[in-house]
N, CA, C and O of each residue as an XYZ file, in Angstrom:
756
protein
N      68.174    118.962    166.110
C      67.056    118.769    165.233
C      65.795    118.567    166.051
O      65.799    117.831    167.038
N      64.747    119.200    165.655
C      63.472    119.025    166.332
C      62.853    117.693    165.930
O      63.158    117.177    164.855
N      61.980    117.117    166.780
C      61.344    115.833    166.459
C      60.567    115.879    165.152
O      60.591    114.913    164.389
N      59.868    117.003    164.875
C      59.103    117.118    163.630
C      60.009    117.075    162.409
O      59.697    116.401    161.427
N      61.119    117.783    162.465
C      62.017    117.819    161.312
C      62.698    116.456    161.113
O      62.967    116.063    159.977
N      62.971    115.750    162.180
C      63.565    114.417    162.071
C      62.591    113.453    161.387
O      62.973    112.681    160.508
N      61.360    113.515    161.800
C      60.336    112.652    161.203
C      60.140    113.012    159.727
O      60.013    112.131    158.877
N      60.117    114.299    159.438
C      59.957    114.763    158.076
C      61.122    114.277    157.205
O      60.923    113.856    156.065
N      62.327    114.342    157.752
C      63.510    113.903    157.012
C      63.399    112.410    156.685
O      63.691    112.007    155.559
N      62.983    111.589    157.651
C      62.838    110.150    157.423
C      61.745    109.868    156.388
O      61.904    108.980    155.550
N      60.666    110.597    156.438
C      59.583    110.404    155.473
C      60.045    110.757    154.062
O      59.752    110.031    153.112
N      60.764    111.865    153.922
C      61.281    112.248    152.610
C      62.284    111.224    152.092
O      62.276    110.883    150.909
N      63.137    110.743    152.969
C      64.139    109.749    152.569
C      63.453    108.460    152.145
O      63.803    107.880    151.117
N      62.485    108.010    152.923
C      61.758    106.789    152.604
C      60.987    106.943    151.300
O      61.011    106.040    150.462
N      60.312    108.053    151.115
C      59.547    108.305    149.891
C      60.476    108.348    148.682
O      60.183    107.756    147.644
N      61.585    109.045    148.823
C      62.556    109.111    147.726
C      63.098    107.741    147.374
O      63.255    107.416    146.197
N      63.382    106.941    148.376
C      63.885    105.590    148.131
C      62.855    104.729    147.420
O      63.184    103.996    146.488
N      61.610    104.817    147.862
C      60.553    104.037    147.218
C      60.331    104.473    145.776
O      60.108    103.636    144.901
N      60.391    105.774    145.524
C      60.240    106.267    144.162
C      61.382    105.785    143.283
O      61.164    105.393    142.136
N      62.592    105.811    143.811
C      63.750    105.359    143.041
C      63.620    103.872    142.703
O      63.923    103.457    141.584
N      63.167    103.072    143.673
C      62.975    101.646    143.430
C      61.861    101.445    142.412
O      61.987    100.594    141.531
N      60.781    102.199    142.510
C      59.666    102.096    141.569
C      60.088    102.428    140.154
O      59.683    101.744    139.214
N      60.890    103.458    139.983
C      61.374    103.833    138.664
C      62.291    102.748    138.129
O      62.227    102.417    136.945
N      63.133    102.196    138.970
C      64.053    101.151    138.525
C      63.295     99.892    138.135
O      63.664     99.226    137.167
N      62.245     99.555    138.869
C      61.469     98.356    138.569
C      60.655     98.553    137.298
O      60.521     97.620    136.507
N      60.113     99.740    137.087
C      59.245     99.994    135.952
C      60.016    100.052    134.635
O      59.454     99.738    133.586
N      61.285    100.445    134.667
C      62.058    100.590    133.450
C      62.450     99.218    132.902
O      62.766     98.299    133.659
N      62.425     99.099    131.577
C      62.866     97.872    130.936
C      64.380     97.787    131.073
O      65.071     98.790    130.897
N      64.903     96.610    131.385
C      66.350     96.485    131.539
C      67.085     96.775    130.229
O      66.525     96.638    129.142
N      68.328     97.171    130.358
C      69.147     97.419    129.175
C      69.632     96.081    128.619
O      69.472     95.038    129.253
N      70.224     96.125    127.432
C      70.714     94.915    126.784
C      71.703     94.168    127.678
O      71.680     92.939    127.741
N      72.562     94.904    128.364
C      73.575     94.277    129.226
C      72.955     93.589    130.437
O      73.550     92.668    130.997
N      71.775     94.025    130.842
C      71.115     93.446    132.007
C      70.337     92.168    131.675
O      69.921     91.446    132.581
N      70.140     91.884    130.387
C      69.410     90.690    129.986
C      70.297     89.458    130.150
O      71.519     89.544    130.030
N      69.676     88.320    130.425
C      70.440     87.073    130.499
C      70.891     86.688    129.095
O      70.354     87.185    128.105
N      71.864     85.815    129.014
C      72.363     85.387    127.698
C      71.263     84.667    126.925
O      71.194     84.782    125.702
N      70.390     83.917    127.630
C      69.276     83.245    126.961
C      68.321     84.262    126.349
O      67.886     84.104    125.209
N      67.995     85.307    127.108
C      67.104     86.353    126.595
C      67.747     87.050    125.399
O      67.078     87.302    124.396
N      69.029     87.361    125.495
C      69.720     88.021    124.391
C      69.708     87.163    123.131
O      69.479     87.671    122.033
N      69.954     85.858    123.285
C      69.971     84.960    122.121
C      68.605     84.876    121.453
O      68.517     84.756    120.231
N      67.541     84.937    122.246
C      66.193     84.880    121.679
C      65.802     86.194    121.007
O      65.079     86.184    120.011
N      66.266     87.311    121.534
C      65.884     88.630    121.011
C      66.748     89.049    119.825
O      66.295     89.813    118.972
N      67.985     88.561    119.760
C      68.935     88.990    118.727
C      68.403     88.883    117.303
O      68.600     89.824    116.534
N      67.727     87.774    116.891
C      67.214     87.720    115.506
C      66.217     88.834    115.186
O      66.198     89.339    114.064
N      65.398     89.217    116.151
C      64.435     90.300    115.921
C      65.156     91.632    115.730
O      64.690     92.494    114.985
N      66.278     91.795    116.395
C      67.040     93.039    116.264
C      67.707     93.131    114.895
O      67.847     94.223    114.345
N      68.116     92.002    114.348
C      68.777     92.003    113.043
C      67.818     92.432    111.940
O      68.232     93.067    110.969
N      66.537     92.088    112.083
C      65.574     92.417    111.033
C      64.799     93.699    111.305
O      64.191     94.258    110.392
N      64.814     94.172    112.551
C      63.924     95.296    112.798
C      64.431     96.398    113.695
O      63.648     96.915    114.492
N      65.667     96.788    113.622
C      65.997     97.967    114.395
C      67.415     98.054    114.892
O      67.890     99.161    115.148
N      68.104     96.975    115.040
C      69.502     97.067    115.427
C      69.773     97.046    116.905
O      70.057     95.986    117.464
N      69.694     98.198    117.563
C      70.123     98.332    118.949
C      68.924     98.233    119.901
O      67.997     99.039    119.824
N      68.950     97.247    120.791
C      67.867     97.017    121.742
C      67.605     98.253    122.587
O      66.452     98.637    122.786
N      68.661     98.875    123.082
C      68.515    100.013    123.995
C      67.923    101.245    123.312
O      67.436    102.144    123.999
N      67.951    101.311    121.973
C      67.403    102.466    121.255
C      65.972    102.234    120.773
O      65.342    103.144    120.235
N      65.458    101.013    120.966
C      64.081    100.726    120.565
C      63.104    101.418    121.512
O      63.453    101.708    122.656
N      61.876    101.687    121.044
C      60.867    102.259    121.942
C      60.596    101.295    123.112
O      60.703    100.076    122.978
N      60.250    101.877    124.235
C      59.995    101.094    125.456
C      58.998     99.966    125.220
O      59.209     98.846    125.686
N      57.912    100.250    124.500
C      56.881     99.226    124.269
C      57.440     98.055    123.468
O      57.097     96.903    123.736
N      58.292     98.335    122.493
C      58.883     97.264    121.672
C      59.842     96.424    122.509
O      59.848     95.198    122.402
N      60.652     97.075    123.341
C      61.583     96.330    124.208
C      60.809     95.438    125.167
O      61.185     94.286    125.383
N      59.727     95.963    125.746
C      58.907     95.171    126.666
C      58.296     93.968    125.954
O      58.257     92.868    126.504
N      57.818     94.181    124.727
C      57.208     93.082    123.966
C      58.244     92.000    123.661
O      57.960     90.810    123.794
N      59.428     92.408    123.258
C      60.492     91.431    122.979
C      60.874     90.663    124.234
O      61.082     89.451    124.189
N      60.965     91.362    125.337
C      61.334     90.719    126.596
C      60.245     89.759    127.070
O      60.545     88.665    127.549
N      58.965     90.170    126.936
C      57.853     89.274    127.296
C      57.874     88.013    126.445
O      57.666     86.910    126.950
N      58.127     88.183    125.145
C      58.180     87.034    124.249
C      59.310     86.084    124.621
O      59.127     84.867    124.623
N      60.465     86.631    124.931
C      61.608     85.791    125.329
C      61.295     85.059    126.633
O      61.593     83.873    126.768
N      60.702     85.758    127.580
C      60.370     85.127    128.863
C      59.303     84.044    128.691
O      59.366     83.004    129.346
N      58.320     84.286    127.809
C      57.304     83.257    127.545
C      57.946     82.019    126.935
O      57.620     80.893    127.310
N      58.864     82.233    125.988
C      59.536     81.111    125.343
C      60.337     80.311    126.376
O      60.306     79.080    126.369
N      61.041     80.996    127.248
C      61.862     80.315    128.253
C      61.010     79.547    129.262
O      61.474     78.569    129.848
N      59.767     79.983    129.466
C      58.880     79.315    130.420
C      58.187     78.087    129.814
O      57.585     77.298    130.543
N      58.268     77.921    128.490
C      57.584     76.808    127.823
C      58.325     75.490    128.033
O      59.543     75.448    128.204
N      57.535     74.421    128.012
C      58.116     73.075    128.034
C      58.609     72.757    126.617
O      58.223     73.446    125.672
N      59.441     71.743    126.450
C      59.884     71.371    125.099
C      58.719     71.069    124.149
O      58.769     71.428    122.973
N      57.681     70.417    124.653
C      56.524     70.116    123.802
C      55.819     71.404    123.374
O      55.406     71.528    122.222
N      55.681     72.353    124.285
C      55.044     73.631    123.948
C      55.886     74.400    122.931
O      55.342     75.046    122.036
N      57.208     74.332    123.067
C      58.087     75.017    122.112
C      57.942     74.409    120.724
O      57.918     75.131    119.727
N      57.845     73.090    120.655
C      57.675     72.419    119.366
C      56.371     72.846    118.720
O      56.332     73.150    117.528
N      55.293     72.870    119.515
C      53.989     73.275    118.991
C      54.023     74.734    118.531
O      53.494     75.057    117.468
N      54.633     75.606    119.312
C      54.709     77.025    118.948
C      55.497     77.202    117.654
O      55.125     78.016    116.808
N      56.579     76.448    117.494
C      57.388     76.535    116.279
C      56.577     76.090    115.071
O      56.634     76.727    114.019
N      55.821     75.001    115.210
C      54.981     74.522    114.110
C      53.903     75.541    113.754
O      53.651     75.805    112.578
N      53.270     76.108    114.774
C      52.212     77.094    114.521
C      52.777     78.343    113.841
O      52.140     78.916    112.957
N      53.969     78.759    114.255
C      54.586     79.934    113.638
C      54.923     79.637    112.182
O      54.740     80.489    111.313
N      55.416     78.429    111.916
C      55.737     78.034    110.546
C      54.479     78.036    109.685
O      54.499     78.514    108.551
N      53.383     77.501    110.222
C      52.112     77.500    109.488
C      51.640     78.930    109.219
O      51.149     79.236    108.133
N      51.791     79.790    110.208
C      51.383     81.194    110.066
C      52.175     81.862    108.948
O      51.613     82.603    108.142
N      53.472     81.603    108.899
C      54.325     82.224    107.888
C      53.945     81.770    106.475
O      54.174     82.505    105.514
N      53.372     80.579    106.336
C      53.016     80.053    105.020
C      51.668     80.591    104.525
O      51.336     80.429    103.350
N      50.895     81.223    105.400
C      49.600     81.763    104.995
C      49.784     82.999    104.125
O      50.747     83.749    104.284
N      48.846     83.198    103.204
C      48.845     84.430    102.421
C      48.353     85.570    103.314
O      47.823     85.331    104.399
N      48.528     86.786    102.860
C      48.061     87.937    103.638
C      46.547     87.897    103.839
O      46.052     88.262    104.905
N      45.808     87.452    102.812
C      44.349     87.359    102.928
C      43.966     86.313    103.978
O      43.037     86.525    104.758
N      44.684     85.184    103.994
C      44.395     84.138    104.984
C      44.735     84.625    106.397
O      44.001     84.352    107.346
N      45.839     85.339    106.525
C      46.207     85.889    107.842
C      45.143     86.856    108.331
O      44.772     86.838    109.504
N      44.656     87.698    107.435
C      43.612     88.655    107.789
C      42.344     87.937    108.224
O      41.697     88.351    109.186
N      41.980     86.861    107.526
C      40.789     86.093    107.895
C      40.954     85.479    109.287
O      40.012     85.478    110.080
N      42.137     84.960    109.584
C      42.396     84.375    110.909
C      42.265     85.453    111.985
O      41.642     85.224    113.022
N      42.845     86.615    111.744
C      42.779     87.697    112.729
C      41.345     88.178    112.937
O      40.958     88.509    114.058
N      40.551     88.218    111.858
C      39.151     88.617    111.983
C      38.354     87.592    112.789
O      37.537     87.961    113.633
N      38.595     86.288    112.524
C      37.912     85.247    113.298
C      38.292     85.338    114.763
O      37.437     85.184    115.636
N      39.574     85.588    115.049
C      40.012     85.705    116.439
C      39.328     86.890    117.114
O      38.922     86.803    118.272
N      39.204     87.989    116.389
C      38.551     89.173    116.951
C      37.067     88.899    117.220
O      36.540     89.308    118.255
N      36.383     88.200    116.282
C      34.980     87.848    116.507
C      34.850     86.943    117.731
O      33.918     87.094    118.520
N      35.788     85.998    117.889
C      35.767     85.092    119.042
C      35.920     85.885    120.341
O      35.222     85.626    121.322
N      36.829     86.843    120.338
C      37.054     87.650    121.551
C      35.831     88.484    121.912
O      35.605     88.777    123.087
N      35.038     88.871    120.908
C      33.862     89.704    121.161
C      32.652     88.889    121.605
O      31.649     89.456    122.038
N      32.740     87.546    121.499
C      31.622     86.700    121.917
C      31.454     86.773    123.425
O      32.391     87.076    124.163
N      30.247     86.490    123.855
C      30.009     86.418    125.294
C      30.705     85.161    125.826
O      30.991     84.245    125.055
N      30.978     85.109    127.118
C      31.619     83.918    127.688
C      30.836     82.638    127.407
O      31.435     81.591    127.163
N      29.512     82.709    127.439
C      28.694     81.527    127.157
C      28.838     81.077    125.707
O      28.924     79.880    125.434
N      28.865     82.034    124.776
C      29.030     81.687    123.366
C      30.405     81.064    123.118
O      30.527     80.083    122.385
N      31.437     81.643    123.735
C      32.793     81.080    123.584
C      32.843     79.657    124.127
O      33.418     78.764    123.505
N      32.235     79.455    125.292
C      32.233     78.128    125.912
C      31.533     77.119    125.001
O      32.038     76.016    124.791
N      30.375     77.493    124.460
C      29.630     76.589    123.579
C      30.434     76.267    122.324
O      30.461     75.118    121.882
N      31.085     77.267    121.753
C      31.885     77.042    120.559
C      33.061     76.113    120.847
O      33.350     75.213    120.058
N      33.738     76.326    121.969
C      34.870     75.469    122.326
C      34.420     74.045    122.622
O      35.124     73.090    122.291
N      33.253     73.894    123.244
C      32.726     72.550    123.499
C      32.392     71.844    122.186
O      32.646     70.648    122.047
N      31.830     72.568    121.231
C      31.527     71.996    119.924
C      32.815     71.565    119.232
O      32.881     70.482    118.650
N      33.827     72.407    119.297
C      35.115     72.053    118.699
C      35.692     70.807    119.361
O      36.202     69.922    118.675
N      35.617     70.731    120.686
C      36.139     69.566    121.396
C      35.396     68.294    120.985
O      36.013     67.245    120.801
N      34.070     68.389    120.842
C      33.299     67.217    120.400
C      33.717     66.804    118.993
O      33.806     65.612    118.696
N      33.975     67.784    118.125
C      34.429     67.504    116.765
C      35.790     66.808    116.792
O      36.005     65.838    116.065
N      36.702     67.296    117.624
C      38.048     66.717    117.680
C      38.061     65.323    118.293
O      38.990     64.552    118.054
N      37.042     64.992    119.079
C      36.952     63.653    119.669
C      36.519     62.608    118.641
O      36.684     61.410    118.869
N      35.974     63.048    117.526
C      35.506     62.127    116.495
C      36.702     61.557    115.729
O      37.797     62.118    115.746
N      36.463     60.434    115.062
C      37.520     59.832    114.249
C      37.802     60.720    113.042
O      37.003     61.596    112.708
N      38.922     60.494    112.399
C      39.286     61.281    111.225
C      38.233     61.138    110.122
O      37.903     62.115    109.450
N      37.713     59.940    109.939
C      36.694     59.706    108.912
C      35.412     60.479    109.229
O      34.814     61.076    108.333
N      34.985     60.473    110.500
C      33.788     61.221    110.890
C      33.991     62.724    110.682
O      33.062     63.424    110.278
N      35.188     63.215    110.953
C      35.481     64.636    110.742
C      35.380     64.992    109.265
O      34.830     66.033    108.906
N      35.919     64.114    108.403
C      35.841     64.349    106.954
C      34.386     64.379    106.515
O      33.989     65.252    105.744
N      33.586     63.429    107.000
C      32.163     63.374    106.632
C      31.431     64.626    107.099
O      30.606     65.165    106.362
N      31.719     65.094    108.304
C      31.069     66.315    108.798
C      31.451     67.527    107.955
O      30.606     68.370    107.652
N      32.712     67.611    107.581
C      33.160     68.735    106.735
C      32.452     68.695    105.383
O      31.991     69.723    104.886
N      32.369     67.516    104.797
C      31.699     67.375    103.498
C      30.218     67.727    103.610
O      29.669     68.402    102.739
N      29.577     67.269    104.680
C      28.166     67.574    104.900
C      27.964     69.071    105.048
O      27.017     69.632    104.497
N      28.839     69.709    105.780
C      28.745     71.165    105.955
C      28.906     71.864    104.612
O      28.128     72.756    104.274
N      29.921     71.458    103.844
C      30.194     72.130    102.572
C      29.070     71.941    101.570
O      28.765     72.850    100.797
N      28.448     70.763    101.576
C      27.433     70.512    100.561
C      26.012     70.877    100.996
O      25.199     71.256    100.153
N      25.695     70.773    102.274
C      24.311     70.977    102.713
C      24.085     72.262    103.505
O      23.095     72.959    103.282
N      24.976     72.576    104.410
C      24.727     73.693    105.321
C      25.279     75.003    104.783
O      24.582     76.018    104.790
N      26.510     74.995    104.322
C      27.129     76.239    103.865
C      26.333     76.922    102.752
O      26.182     78.143    102.795
N      25.809     76.183    101.745
C      25.019     76.870    100.717
C      23.783     77.578    101.280
O      23.378     78.615    100.754
N      23.188     77.042    102.326
C      22.020     77.677    102.936
C      22.395     78.990    103.623
O      21.556     79.875    103.788
N      23.660     79.107    104.020
C      24.106     80.296    104.737
C      24.620     81.389    103.813
O      24.841     82.517    104.254
N      24.813     81.072    102.536
C      25.335     82.061    101.590
C      24.447     83.295    101.570
O      23.223     83.188    101.489
N      25.053     84.438    101.643
C      24.319     85.691    101.570
C      23.709     86.147    102.876
O      23.221     87.273    102.967
N      23.727     85.292    103.895
C      23.198     85.719    105.190
C      24.261     86.499    105.940
O      25.452     86.209    105.827
N      23.832     87.481    106.697
C      24.782     88.228    107.515
C      25.048     87.445    108.784
O      24.244     86.606    109.190
N      26.173     87.722    109.404
C      26.493     87.034    110.653
C      25.815     87.708    111.836
O      25.789     87.149    112.933
N      25.273     88.883    111.632
C      24.589     89.615    112.694
C      23.097     89.673    112.381
O      22.722     89.766    111.212
N      22.239     89.621    113.400
C      20.802     89.729    113.132
C      20.479     91.114    112.575
O      21.133     92.104    112.905
N      19.459     91.160    111.728
C      19.070     92.434    111.148
C      18.474     93.355    112.195
O      18.654     94.571    112.128
N      17.769     92.790    113.158
C      17.175     93.574    114.228
C      17.492     92.872    115.534
O      17.669     91.654    115.565
N      17.562     93.621    116.584
C      17.808     92.996    117.876
C      16.593     92.182    118.287
O      15.471     92.535    117.923
N      16.786     91.089    119.042
C      15.649     90.266    119.456
C      14.612     91.103    120.193
O      14.940     91.899    121.073
N      13.365     90.905    119.817
C      12.281     91.636    120.462
C      11.991     92.980    119.811
O      11.014     93.642    120.163
N      12.837     93.393    118.859
C      12.613     94.682    118.208
C      11.487     94.548    117.188
O      11.327     93.503    116.558
N      10.731     95.588    117.038
C       9.640     95.580    116.069
C       9.679     96.876    115.288
O      10.099     97.917    115.793
N       9.235     96.791    114.052
C       9.129     97.992    113.243
C       7.993     98.838    113.807
O       7.050     98.294    114.382
N       8.064    100.155    113.653
C       6.999    101.004    114.178
C       5.644    100.608    113.607
O       5.500    100.450    112.395
N       4.662    100.450    114.470
C       3.306    100.125    114.055
C       3.082     98.653    113.771
O       1.977     98.268    113.388
N       4.097     97.817    113.948
C       3.959     96.398    113.646
C       3.497     95.643    114.880
O       3.845     95.996    116.006
N       2.708     94.600    114.655
C       2.262     93.774    115.767
C       2.874     92.375    115.692
O       2.563     91.521    116.522
N       3.731     92.136    114.717
C       4.321     90.802    114.570
C       5.769     90.803    115.094
O       6.410     91.851    115.167
N       6.266     89.622    115.455
C       7.631     89.535    115.959
C       8.637     90.019    114.915
O       8.459     89.791    113.718
N       9.664     90.670    115.364
C      10.734     91.196    114.522
C      10.251     92.190    113.478
O      10.991     92.534    112.557
N       9.025     92.649    113.614
C       8.530     93.663    112.706
C       8.190     93.151    111.321
O       8.020     93.951    110.401
N       8.083     91.818    111.140
C       7.737     91.268    109.836
C       6.222     91.226    109.693
O       5.512     90.915    110.649
N       5.737     91.532    108.524
C       4.290     91.405    108.323
C       3.882     89.943    108.502
O       4.622     89.040    108.112
N       2.740     89.717    109.074
C       2.280     88.357    109.368
C       2.148     87.529    108.099
O       2.295     86.308    108.156
N       1.877     88.149    106.959
C       1.686     87.395    105.725
C       3.002     86.822    105.194
O       2.974     85.897    104.383
N       4.148     87.344    105.627
C       5.416     86.834    105.117
C       5.944     85.674    105.947
O       6.893     85.002    105.543
N       5.332     85.434    107.112
C       5.776     84.316    107.937
C       5.152     83.038    107.413
O       3.973     83.042    107.061
N       5.901     81.940    107.347
C       5.315     80.682    106.893
C       4.220     80.236    107.847
O       4.239     80.568    109.032
N       3.271     79.485    107.320
C       2.153     79.039    108.152
C       2.633     78.101    109.248
O       1.988     77.993    110.291
N       3.754     77.421    109.031
C       4.282     76.512    110.044
C       5.497     77.139    110.734
O       6.470     76.437    111.008
N       5.462     78.424    111.015
C       6.609     79.158    111.564
C       7.137     78.538    112.848
O       8.342     78.560    113.097
N       6.253     77.990    113.657
C       6.704     77.411    114.914
C       7.490     76.126    114.696
O       8.252     75.714    115.570
N       7.316     75.483    113.536
C       7.989     74.209    113.315
C       9.110     74.289    112.290
O       9.599     73.260    111.824
N       9.521     75.502    111.934
C      10.638     75.645    110.999
C      11.898     75.123    111.673
O      12.266     75.604    112.745
N      12.573     74.137    111.057
C      13.751     73.560    111.713
C      14.902     74.568    111.750
O      15.084     75.364    110.828
N      15.655     74.515    112.815
C      16.830     75.346    112.956
C      18.030     74.595    112.398
O      18.032     73.365    112.345
N      19.038     75.330    111.987
C      20.270     74.694    111.513
C      20.951     73.976    112.682
O      20.915     74.468    113.810
N      21.560     72.838    112.430
C      22.245     72.138    113.524
C      23.387     72.959    114.073
O      24.016     73.739    113.357
N      23.644     72.774    115.343
C      24.743     73.525    115.972
C      26.008     72.728    115.955
O      27.038     73.195    116.440
């Protein structure tokens, strides 16, 4: 064998071996390859949605396996909390579930600063006593929420935008702005 062909043979063998390992690592394990703990966690999902783990689409098998692995990595306290949250989720109506998913999507679309501010506000609320929380909820329902009725959650125009030919901020005619525009109170955050 010539030196070039020997080197070529080793490169092909090494490449083939790496590809074989890559394919084996990338593939979702079969049902028999799962641990008994993973199988016990996945089995209820199979009874309601498909039967045979090995015949499910790759994405579904990966999702089931990720869920089982997440559950196994949780502490007992985290498992208790997850079980309670799942139970609460199951008791929601479809409309309530949709509202929760929409709020989550709006939260994900917020800028990092907006998310941080919202979470800090929530933390400050949770630090209050139960009575203070009730009072804040009542105040919101009776004083603030009615003021927000009919308002969109998005600004009508982007900040700094003006209507063509307008010289006033946001393109509003100057006569429609209150005379004390600079001192109009903002809603509490």
